[in-house]
N, C-alpha and C positions, 0 to 999 in steps of 0.2 A: 571427423564426425559431421553428420548431416542433421541439421535442426530445422524443424518447421515451427513457425510461430503463427498462431491464429490471432491476428492483430500485429503487434510488433512495431507500431509507429508512434505510440504514445507511452509516456511515463514508464511503468514497469516493463511492458513488452519491449519498448525501445531499449531500455537498459539491458534486458536479456539479449537482444539482438546485438548490441554493441559488445557485450561481454563475450559472446560466442565468436563474433568476427575477430575480436582481439586475440582469441586463441587459435585462429586459423581455420575455424569451422566453415562449412558451406551452410549458409543460412538462407532460408526461404520464408518470406512473410506473406501470408494470405490475408488481404485486407481490402477495404472498400474504396481505397484510393482517395480518401479525404485528407490524408497527410502523407508526406513523403517518408519512405523507409530510410533508415540510416545507410550511410555509404557502405558498400560492400555486400548489401543484402539484395537478393533477387525477389522482386515483387510478383505475386500472382493475384490478380484482382478478382473479387467476387464477394458475395454476401452470404454468410453461412446460414442466415435465417430464410433464404429462398429455398424452395423445395429441391432444386437441383444446384444449389449454390456451391457445394463442395465438389461437384463434378470436375471443376477445373484442376483439382489435385489428383485426379485419377492417373495411375501409371507412375506416380512418384514413389520414392522410398526414402525413409528418414530413420535415424537412430532414435529420435525423440520428437515429440510435439509439446509445446508449451501453450497452455490455454489459460487466459485470464478472465474468462467470461463471468459476468456478475448477474445475469438475468435468469431466465427460466432454465431449470436444471435439464429439461428435456432437450434443450439445444446442445448441451454438453454431451448427452447420450447419443444424439444423432451424429455429432462429430466423431465420437469415440467409435461408434459402429462403422462409420464410413472409412475411418483410418486404420481399423484393426489390422488389416492385412499389409499395410504399408508403413507402419510405425512400430518400433520396438518398445517404446516407453512413453507413457502419457503423464505429463507433469501438469497438474491442475493447481493454479494459484488460488487458494481458498482464503480463509480468514479465521482469526481466532474468535470471531463472532459465532462460530458454530458451537461453542461451548454454552451449556445451560447457564443462564444468569441468575444470581450473581456467582461468579467463579472466585474461589478463594485465592489468595496470593500463593504462588508456588505451584499453580495448576500445570500438570503435565499433559502429554498427548492422550493419556488414558482417562482424562476427566469426562464427566457426564456431558452429553451433547443435547442440543435443543430438540424438542419434539416437533412432530408434524412435517418433517422433511420427506420428500419423495424424489426418486431419480426421474420420474416421468412427469413431474409437475410443471405447470406453467409458472409465470412469475408470481411470487407471493411476497414474503418479507425477506430482507437481506440475509439474516442468519439461516433461514430455511432454504433460501436459494443457493447459498454457498454449500451447505451441507448436502443438499440435493445434488449439486454438481459433483461433490466428492463421491456420492453413492453411484452416480451415473458413470463416472470414470472407472471406479472399482468394479462395477458390474460387468464391464467389457474387458478391462485390462487386468483385473485381479492384482496379483503381486507385482505387476509391471506398472502400477500407478503410483505416482508420488504426489502426496497431498501437502501443499505448501501453505500452512496456516499462518499467514502474515498478519502482523498487527498494524500499528500506525506506521505508514510509509511516508518518508520525506525525501527531499533531494531535488536536483535539477530535473526539469520537465514535469514537475508536479502539476497536475490539472485538477486538483481538489480544492486548493486554496488555503491550506493551513499555514505552512511556513511562508509562502509568498505574502499572505496577509500580514503576518507579524513583521516581516522585513519591510513591507510598504509602510506599515503604521510607524515603525521605529524610524524609518528614513525620513518621515515628515518632521520628526523632532518634537520638542516640547514635553510636557508631562504625559507619561504613558501609564495607563492602568495596568499594573503588573500583578496578576493574581497569585496570591500566596497559598501555602508557605513557599518561601524562596527555595528551600531545600527539598521540595516535593519531588520525589524521584520520577523519572520518565523512562519509558521503554518504547523504543521505536526502531525502525530499520531504514537505513539509506537504501534507496532503490538499487543503487549500484552494488551494494553489498549483498542484497537479496538476489540480484542477478548472478553475481559471482557464485553464490552458494548453489543456485539452481543449476548452473552449468557444471559445477563440481558434482552435484548429485547425479546428473546424467552420466558423467564420466565414471563415477563409482558404482553405478547400477543400483542406487538406493530405491526403496519402496516404502509405502506407508506414510503416515502423517508426521509432520514436523512443525513445531512452533518456530516461527521465523521472525524474531525481533532481537534487539540487543539485550544483553543481560539487564535485569532491573537495576536502575540506578546508574546506567551507563552515563547519563547526565541528569540534571535536575531542571526544573522550570527556570531557576536562576541562571544555570549554565547556558540554557538555550537562549534566553533573552539577552544575557550579557554578550553572547557570541553575535547576536543580531546587531547590537550597538557597535561592537568592534568592526564587523564586516561592513556596515553602512557608513561608518565614520560620522554617525549622527550625534547631535547634541541632546538626544532624547534623555529625559530624566525618568528612570523607572521608579514608579511610586508603588511599592509593594503594599498590597492590601489584603487583609484576612478574608477568607471565604465568606464569612457571615454577611458583611455589608454588601458584597457583590451579589450573593444569592438573594438577599432581601430586596435588592433593586430590580429583581426580575431578569438579571443577566443569566443567560444559559451557558453552562459549561459546554465545552467541545464545539459548539456552533458559534455563539457570540464571541467567545474567547477560544479560538482553535487550539487544540492539543491539551488544554488545561482541563483537569478534573480535580475537584477538591478531595482531600483524604476521605476514604470511606469505601463502600462496596464497589462503586463504579470504578474508582481509581485502582483498587486492588485487582479487579478483573482485567483492566486494560494495561496496567503498568507493572504487574507482578507475576507474569507467567514464567514457568520454568523452561529454559532454552538449552539445557545441558545436552540434549540429544543433538541439536543442531550444531552446538559448539564442538561436540566430539566428532562431527562429520565435516568440519572445515569452515564453519561460520566465523568470519572475522568482521569486526565493526570498526569503521574509521571514527576518529574523534568528532564530536559535534561541531567543533570549530570548522572543520573541513566541509562538512555537509552544509553548514550555513553559508560559509564564504563562497562555495561553488554555486549554491542556489542563487545567491545575490549576483554573482557574475553572470550567470545565465539570464536572470531577469533583466539585468541592464542590457544584455546583448540583444534582447527582443523588445526593447523599448519600455520595460518596466511593468508590463501587463501580462500576467500569467494566463495561459489558456484555461478554460473552464469546461469541465465535462457537462454536457447538457442534462445528464440524468442525476446530477448531484446539486444540492442547494448551494447558493452563494453564502459564504461564511464571513464572519467578522462583525464586530461591534460598531455601531454608527458613532461618529464623532460626538453627536448630541448626547447619546446614552453614556458614553465614556465620561464626558464632562460632568454629567449629573452625578455619577458615582464619585468622581474625584472631588467634587465640591460638597458632597454630602446632601445634594438636593434631590436625590432619587427617591 
């Protein structure tokens, strides 16, 4: 199989490249040269946002392209049109943010979608951008488009700052604000498991939308943070705190305390999706302990500081704010 990656040097794209190379595929990564492609991947340098940027790919032929673009939907449309004659299948890594909020627990791929998305739009808001990207891919490739609606993505090479922040905080030790309830279920996907499913989807000739996260309750907030303590070997003391005092202190779920959402509409939307369709087509999710341990090993191998996407905000609670909540001074 021959695979083209638009990107392929960071996080999800990198994981897809490594998964495909691991299966003996011929993999080409079209990227701007800011990061090295994984071993075994052929690099073609260029910028897809330049008017003639994709010309470097002319004359090529691939069984599939994987596109992780998160900006203007029109950029996805331009790539799809440019590659229509040279690619058999278009895999667009979308997001479960395309569903209208709030989404109930158990939401399937047939759930209502956000309004205001357009395949030809410039950059707007993230949900509309991702849905617009889906529309752009489908407009050109029709039933040869695979729409990968990923949820929370964790694992080695993460450049968003969620799991790396928790690992760094717990590695420092001492009392740690652990947002409850401890048994709050989480739904996420290891980037490597996401990549393995994508490669399998190409092999199976799948099409249409798929929710791509672990089954709800694959782990809990307690399971995640306990795994962080074990992986780091830290003397950290997890101080489980009810959502009320945390929210009253002005601490923001998801951003100040990455991954965490208190029980309610937001939690059900993010951590309660139906993934039976993906499971039936080969999705397998490794234990949270493996995701956490491997991410910690990777962090240590690069000096402890994770890369940060420039288009995403820095996440995590300041030590001062954490101390105020823990002491009740907030």
